[in-house]
N, C-alpha and C positions, 0 to 999 in steps of 0.2 A: 573699635573696629573702624578701619579705614573706609572712606567713601571713594567714589570714582568721579573724577572730573573729566569732562569731555574736552578734548583739545581740537577746536574747530579748524586750526591751521593745518593739521595733518590728518584729521578725521579718526584719531585713535583715542582710546581712553587710558587714563593713567591713574594710579592710586593717589588718593588725596589724604592729607592729615589735617585734623582740626587741632589748632595750637592756641592756647591762651597766652596772651601777651599782657604782662603787668608793666605799667609805666609809672615811674617814680619822679618826684620833685618837678624839675623843669620840663621833663618830657610829658608828664601828666598835664602840666599847665599849658603846654604848647598844643595839646590835642583836645583837652577838655574831658578826657577819659582816663580812668585808672586801670581798667581791665578791658581788653578787646579780644574777641575770639575771631579767628580767621582760618580759612581753608587754604592750604598750600599743597603743593606736590609733595608727597611722602619722600623724605630724603633731601628736601631742599635745605639750603644752608641758612644760617642766621642772617647772613648778608641779603639773601634773596627775600627772606621774610621781612627784614627791615625796609628793603626797597619797596615792597608791597605796602608797608605801613606809610611810607613817604607819599605814595600815590594817593592814599586816602587822607593823610594828614601832612600836607606839604611843609608845614612849619618844623617838622622834625629834621628836615634836610640840613638845616643850619647847625644842628646839634651833633650830627653823626661823628665828627672827628673827636669829640670829647666824651662819648658815651662808652660805657662798659656793658657787656651783655652776660647773662647767666642763663643756663638751661637747667631746669630742675634743681635750682638752688646751688649750682656750681658755676663759677666764672668760666667762660669759654671764649674762644677766638671766633672771628666772623665766619670761618669755614666749617664750624660745627654743624653737622647734619641734624635735622629735626625729624621727629616721628610723631604719629598720631598720639594725642594726649599730652604731649610735652607742654611745659610751662616755660615761656621765654620771658626774661625780665630785661627791661631797658633802664639802665641806671646812669643818670648824669653824675658828674663830679659833685661832691658834697664838701662843705666846709663847716667849720665850727670850732669851738674852743672850750 
């Protein structure tokens, strides 16, 4: 069930979504967390959610250009919209052999 966020700038309420963000490899190392729950406006994009993460964890900013994102275990583009209960994954490039 979506919550409601108050928007102090315009005095209105808007639906909010709670999203679980899973961070892998270098992204987890940069933040010190592997799972982060956050409230965002329902329908906000992956790009908006990531920018919110950068506000809280500035070290992520340097990784943005090399990251891939998934929502509910499907790779997505940055303009993918998020809904309440979604799981967003932040996936740095990996190497191995």
